[in-house]
N, C-alpha and C positions, 0 to 999 in steps of 0.2 A: 722794718717794712714788711708787709704781708706777702703771702705767696702770690706770685703773678702767674695766672693761668692763661696761656696763649692758645686760643681756639684757632686751629689752622687746618686748611685743606689745600692740597696741591702746593704746599710750601708757602701759602699766602696767609698772612696774619689777618684774622677776622675781628678779634676783640681781645683786650687785655683785662683781666680781672684779678685784683689783689685779694689773697685769702690767707696768707701766712708768711712763711719764709721760703726762700728759694723761688724757682721758676719751674712750672709744669707746662708741658706742651700737650694739648689734646688735639689729635688729628681727626677730622670728621671723615669717616670712611663711608663709601657707598654701600648701601644695603642691597645686595643682590640675592640674598637668601630667599626673599619672597617673590623673586622674579622667576616665572615659569617659562621664560624665553628659551627656545632651543639653543644648544651650544655645540660647538665642534668637539669631536671626540678627542682631538689632540691638535697641537700646533702644525704638524706636518699636513694634516688634512686641510686645515685652513689655508696654508701657503699654497698647496697644490690647487685648491679651488681658485685662489686669486691668480695664480700663474695660468691655469687653464682658461680662465675668463679673459685675461689679457692677451695670451698667446693664441692667435687664431689663424684663419686662412690667409689674412693679409700679410702675416709674417713670411709665408711661403711663396705667395704669388704676387704680392704688390711691392714689397720692399726690394726684391731682386730686380723687378722691372724698373723701379725708380733709380736704382744704382746704374742700371744699364743705360738709361736715358739721360742721366744727369752727371756724367763725368766719372763713373766708376768710383775709384777710391776717393776722389775729390768730394763726392756726395757725403761721405762719412764725416767730413769736417763740420758742415752745418747741421748734420743729423745729430751728432754728439753734443754740439753746443745747444741745440734746442732741447735735447734730453735733459740737460742740466738746468736750463733757465725756465723751461715750460713744463716738460713732462713729469719729472719727479715731484716738483712742488705741488701741482694740482693733485697728483696721485696721493700724496701725503695728506692733503687737506681732506680728501674723501674718506680715507681710512680713519683719520682722527675723529671727525664728527660722527661717523657711524659708530665707532667704538665708544665714544664719550656719551652719546645720547641713547644708544642702543635701540634705535628705531629705524624703520624704512625711510626712503627719501622724502615722502610727503610729510610724515610726522616730524622728521628732523627739522625741516624748514618751518613748519608750523610752530614748533617749540622755540626755535631761534627768534622768529618774528612771524606772526600770522600773515602779515602783508607779503611775505616772501613765499607763501605756500605754493604759488604758481610755479616756482622753480622745481619743486618736487613733482608736481603734476606733469610738467614738461618732460622731466626725466622718464616718467612712466610712459608717456606718449611715444617718446623716441624708442624706448626699449620694445614697445609693442610693435611699432612699424618695422623696426629692424628684424624682430623675430619672425615676422610674416615671410620675409624673403630669405633670411639666412638659413632657415631650415630647408628651404627648397634646394639649396646648394648641397646640403647633406643628402637629400633625396637623389640628386644627380650622382653623387659619389656612390650611393647605394646601388644605383643602376649599373654603374661601371664595375663595382665590386662583384655583383651577382654575375655579370657577363664575363668575369675574368676566370671563371672555373671551366674553361674549355681551351683546347689546343687544336689548331692555332687560334689565337685571339681573333674575335670577329672584326677588329679594326686593323688587322695585320695586312690584308690585301683587299683590293677592290672586288666587289661581286660581279658576276656576269661575264668573266673572261674578256674584259675590254669593251663590253657593250654598254656599260653604264657611264655615259659621257660626263655626268656630273662628278663622278668619282675620278675618272681619268684626268679631268681638267684640274682637279684639286689634289687631294691625297687621301689614302684610306682612312687616316685618323680624322681628318676634317670632314670627310663624307659621313663617317659613322656618327660624329658628334652632331652635325647640323641636320642630317637626314634620318639616321636610324634612331638616335636618342631623342633629340628635340623635335625632329620633323618640322623644322621651323618654317613659318610662313614668309612670304616675300616682304611683308611690311607689318608694322604695328596695327595698321588699319584692317588687315585681314586676320581676324581672330581665328577663324577656321575650326572652332569647336575644341573639345577636350582631348588631349593626348592621354589615353588611358594608362599607358605604360608609366608616364611621369606622375600621373595621379596616384597610382599604386605606390610608387617609390616615395612620394611626398607623404602619403598616409603612413607608410612604414616609418619614416623619419619622425613624424609626430608621435606615433605610438611608442617608439623607443624613448623619446624625450619625456613623455607622460609617465611611463613606467619608472624611469630613473628619478623623476622629481615628485612622485606621488606622496612620499613621506617627507618632503622638504629636504633639508640638509642631512637628515638621517639616511636618506636613500641616495641623493645625489652625491653626498660626501663619501659614500662607499664606492660609487661608480667612478668618482674622480681619480681614485688610485690608478685605474687603468686608462681612462680617457686622457689624463694629463701627462702620463709617463710614457705610454706606448708610442706617441709620435716621436719622442726623442730616441727611442730604440730604433725606429725605422729610419730616422734621419741619420743615425750613426751607421746603420747598415748601408744606406745609400751613399754616405760619405766615403766609406772604404771602397765601395764599388765604383763610385764616380771618379775619385782621384787616380784610380788605376787604369782608367780608360784612355786610349790614345786621343790626344787633342785636349785633355782636361787642362793641361798647363796653359793652353791658349785662352781657354775660358776664364781661368783664374787670373791670368795677366790682364785680361780685358776688365775684370771686376775691380782689381786692386790698384792697377797703375793709374794714378790720378791724372785727369785731364784738367789741370788747374785753371785753364781759361774759363771753365764753366762756373767758377766761383764768382765771377763778375756778373752772372745772370741772376737777377732777383727771383726769377721763377724757381731756381734751384733751392734757394733759401725758403721760399714759400712752401714748396713741396716737402722739404725736410721737416719744417715745423708742423705741417698738417699730418704727416705720417707719424711723427712722434705722438702727436696729440690723440689721433684716432686709434693707433695700435695699442695704446694703454687702456682703452675702453673707459676713459673717464667720461663723466656727465651722463652715463646710462642709468645710474642709480644702483647697479649691481655691486659695485665696490662698497658702497655704503651699506647695502643689505648684508653682504658677506661679513663685513667688519662688525656689524651690529650684533653678531652672534658670538663675539669675543668677550672675555672678561675685561673689565675696564683697566685692570692692571696688566697691560700688555704693551710691548715696545713697538708701537705702530710706526715709529720713525724708521727703525731698522727694517721692518717689513716692507715699507714703501720703497726703500732703496734696493733691497734684495730683489723684489718682484720686478721693479722697473729695469734693473740691470739684466736680469735673466731674460726679460722680454726682448730687450735690444740685442743681447747676445744671441738669442735664438734667431732673430732676423738675420744677423750677420752669418751665423753658422749655416742657416738654410740657404743663404745666397751662395756660399761656397759649394754646397751640394748641387744647387741648381746650375751654377755656371760651369762646374766641372762636367756635368752632363751636356749642357748647351755647347761647350767647347768640342766635345766628342761629336755631337750632332752637326755642328758647323763644318768640321773636317770631313765627316762622312758624306754630307750633302755635296760638299765641294768636289770630292773625288768622284761621286756618282755623276755630277754634272759634266765634269771634264771627260769622264769615260764615255758618256753619251755623245759628246762633241767629237771625241776621238773616233768612235764607231761611224759617225756621220761623215767625217772627213775621209775615212778609209773607203766608205761606200760611194761617195760622190766625187772625190778628187783622184784621178788616175795617177798611180805611182806613189801615192801617199804612204801606203803600207809597205810597198816593196822597198822604198827608200828609208824605211825604219824611222819615219818622222813621228814625233810624240807630242801630244798636247800636254802642256804643263800649266801650272797656276801663273807662271810668269810670261808665257808666250801665247795664250789662247786668243787674246784680243788682237795681237799682231797677225796671227793666222787668219782670223776672221776678216781683218782688213784686207788681206791679200786675196782671199778666195771667196769673199761674199758675193761676187758677181758670177761665180761659177754655177750656183744653183740657188733656187729660191729657198730651199730647206736650210741651207747654210746662212743665207741672208736673214731669215726669220728665226734663227735659233734663239731660244730663251736662255740667256746667261744669268738669270736671276739668282741661282744658287751656286754659281761657280766660284765666287769669291768667299773665302773663309771669313775674312774680316767683315764683308758685307752681310754674311749670315748672322754674325754676332751683333751687328749694328741694328738688325731688325728687331726693335724692342717689342716685346709682347708680354702682357700681364693678364691677371685675372683668369677667367675660364679658358681663354685661348692658350695660356701657358700650361694649365693643368690637364685639360682634356684633349688638346691637340698636339702642342709642341713636345711636352715632356712625355706624353704617351707615345708619340712617334719615335722619340729617342729610345725609349724602353724596348720598342720593337726590334731595335738593332743591337741590343745587348747580347753578347755571346756567353754561353751557348744559347741559340735562339729558342731551344726547348724550354728555357727558364722564363720565358716571357710571362706566362700566367703567374708565376711566383712573384715577380717584380710588380706586376699590376695589382695583385691582391694586396701586397704590402703598401703600395703607394696610396690606393684609394681607401684602404682601411685607416691609414694615417690621416688623410684629409677628413674623413668622417669623424674621427676622434677629435681632431682639432676643432671641428665645427661643433661637436656635441658639448665639449667642455666650455666653449664660449656661449652656447645656447643656455646652459645651466645658469650662468651669471646674468644673461640677458633677461630670461624669464623671471629670475629671482628679483630683478629690478622692477617687475610688475607685481608679482605676488606679495612680497613682503610689505611694500607700502600700502597696498589695498587692505591688508589684514591689520596692520598696525594703526592705520588711520580710522579703523572701524567701518570702512566702506563695505567690507565683506565680513559678516559676523558668523558664518557657518564654518564647517570643517574645511581645513586647508585642502584635503584630497578632492573635494567637490570643485573648489576653485581651480585647481590644477587641471582636472579633466575638462571643465567648462572652457578654460582658456585655450587648451590644446585643440578642442573641437572647433571653437570660433576661429582660431588662427588657421586651421586646416581648411575650413569652408571659405574664408576670405582668400586664402592662399591658392584656391583653385584658379584664380586669375593667372597664376604662373604656370599652371598645367595646360593652358591653351597652347595652340601652335604658335601663337605670338607671345608666349610667356617669357621668353628670354629678353624681349624688348622691354616688357614691364619690369623685369628684374633689374635691368640696367637703370631704369628710372629710379626705382627705390634705392638701389645701391649708390647711385650718384648723388641723390638729394635728401633722402630721409635720415641717413646716418652720418652726415658731414657738416653742413652749415649749421643746423640746429644745435649740434653738440658744442660748437664754438660759442654760440650765444649763451647757452646754459652755463658752460664752464666760466665764462667771463662774469656773469652775475653771481655764480657760486663763489668765485674768488673775492669779489667785492663784498658780498654779504658776510662771509666768514671773517675776513680781515678787517673790514671797516664798520660793519654793523654789529656783528657779534663781538668784534674787538680783538686786536692782536694780543693785548695783555691778558684778556680772559682766555684766549686760545692757548697762550703760553702757560698760564696757570694749569689748564686742563692737561696739557702735554707733560708738565712736570709731575702731576699726580699720576698719570698713566704710565709714563716711561722713566720717571726719576730724574729727568733733566729738562731744562728749558731750551727752546729753539735757539740755535746759534745764529751768527750774523748771516750766514748763507740763506737760511730759511726766511729770515726777516726781510732781507733785501729782495729776494725773488717774490715773495708774497706781496710785499708792499708796492714794488715798482716793476721789476723785470717781467714777471709772468703776465700781469694785466696789460702791460705795454706791448709785449709780443703778440698777445691775442688781439689787441686793437689793430696792430699792423696787419695781421693775417685777415682780420675782419674787413678792413678797408681794401686790401688787395683783392680779396675774394669778391667783394661788392663791385669793384671796378672791372674785374675780369668777366663776371657774369653779365654786367650791364653793357659791355662793349662787344659781346659776341652773340651770335644766333645759336640757339639750342638745336643741335642736330643729332642725328643718331646713325649708327652703322648697322648693317644687316647682311644676311647671306643672300647671294645672287646665284640661284641654281643653274642658270644658263652659263655664267662665267666660271662657276665653281670657286668663288672667292668672296671674301667680305668686302663690301663696297659702301660708300657713303650714300645713305638713303635720303639725305637732305633734312630739312627741319621737321620737327614733330607736327602732327595736326594740332589744331588749336586746343583740343581737349587734352592732348598729351602734354602740351606746354603748360596748360593750366594745372595739370596734376603735379608737374615739377614744382610750381610755385606753392601749391597746397602743401606738399611734403616739406618744403623749406619753412613755410610760415606757421603751419598748424601747431607744432609743439611749442614754438617760441611765443605764440600769442597767449598761451596760458599764463605767462608771467605777468604781463600788464593787466589781463582780464581779472585774475584773482586779486591783484593789487587794488584795482578800482572797486571791485565788489566788496572787498574787506574794508576799504577805506570809507566807503559810503554806507556800510552797514547792511548791504543787501544780501551778503553771504557771511554772516558772523561765524567766527571760529568757536565751536562749542566744546572743544577739548580743553585741556589744561596746559597753558603755556608755562614757561619758566617763571614769569612774573606772577601768574595766578597761583602757582605752587608756593611761591614766597609768601603771598598774602594769606594763604590758607594755613601754612605751618608756623609762620613767625607771627604769633599773636601774643600780646602782652599777658604774661602770667600763665600761658597755656602750654609751655614747653617743659617736659620733664628732662632730667639729665640723660636718661636712657635714650629718649628720642633725639636729643640734641646730638648725641654721638653718632646717630645714624643718618642725620639730615644731609642732604646733598649740598655741596659747596654753593651751587647756584641759588639754593634757597636762602642762604645766610649772607651772601655777598653784599646784598643791598640793604642790610640792616641799618636802621637809623640809630642815633644815640639813645632814643627813648626805648627802642627794642632791646638794646644791649643791657638795660637795667633789668628786664625780665629774665634775660639769659643769666645775668649775674646772680639773681636770686636762686637759681637752680643749682649753682655750683657749691661745693663744700667750702 
């Protein structure tokens, strides 16, 4: 019997040819030598970039808030379950297709199937919309960072020696945030012009992003060594400071002691699923872009697990830091409230001080019940902060946590003279968390536009143009009503559309591209085929969980009125402003629908031939390279697996003629 030559790629046999004795295996290797695509300097740089993209502001100010609101330690149970069945599988898919095809999100989907090109366009649209407002938050952090270089801190006390009633009715930190920083208007309908302080800070943020990304991953890859690691250094410093504060144990107990009755609430499971989904930054296209700069022989399976676990671990660790500080603040506020009531009782109740009567956490309501008829000041006393448990129950997340609550807690760190130091560290950490995520978000716009041939000039020009356009559009957030606009973008542009995109992504890769073909690719890239866990999640659990979230979200949004909250200067507090005006509500629906609409629009245009794909698909590459009698042995060894996989029996005769 003659030699049997097995032409194989990714461990998959393509054709058998007899030539002599024995059996020879020829593995079709990818030819990357002619590819001038940029590459990471090393594996650490790549992993730090993916970690920096995934770990963002939501890990610090949204996850602790969800734990606080949804049963503390009980929330971790659905959170970890959703990480396993939803987060890691989708994360792995994006790393795999980006590394395998080595293109940005638009071209990846065009090469898989031109009818699916809208998925990539939708990813670019979401990344652009999120970048518009996300960098505004970095600008806010810059404003606080620059104001931290003074002692005492400008938000440590109220101005005017008690004459500024807006501050006296709220708190120094709330007043500084809503009046000095944002100078927020009373409603979204009152634009009020441009806040020049915020405009300069937003410009500074975009300038930093532009400088860091001007050379692509060659420049952002260098910056990521600092932006991705510095937040962990600061979190570690705050961890040791936080756990040594009085009351930290109360905060940690509130975080970790599970309130298991919450597990019966479907909203808890829904919020756990959405937090896992959005915190990993899937469906933005940034993960695909970053992984496309990898060599094809790289263990993307291990990378997916490592980055996803680090992301979730960071969320839990940040919660420990946040709740240790919140426990300290809850205790401090409770003592301050009780002392104020003690002083009032001594002043208004004869004999209260001389009888050595003391107000405590266990008797203050009894004392109020006894003496509330004595004086109107006692009757109307505000006990809102006297209960330590009540303080911990007041769930607050997002900007309220970062710029008001946590900032107020840092005001009380001893020694008080160290306040500027803690403030500088905290806001520098937030800015770096935002910057590392911004690199991935903008890469999800830049790389697809260049790979798809939409932008044919130098990458530096595209980076500058994109940053300028985003800054100009982002001036809407520099208005006095800018915080209301940011809430709209934050609530609707980077939430629901991502769910739709990821669902189509999962279906397209597993059912259109094919699980077997994906398994072949993974074997080639990682050396092993996907195990049962990956197959079950990709085929069933992941798409099913996204359908459930999709349905629950549709039901929730359809059965509620879209309202918003804002600052009331007369009351000195955040109040419900009621429903958005009609144009504000329309903007919410536009942000939800606009990115997702690209998927059916491109599908119809390609199907009808109105927008034909003029690039080279995988099938077109097969037709070009696999021609009868036109393949040399040298080229055969360099051909891509996808080029040869669809060979007919007739084609294999021409291949056979080239072999010895």
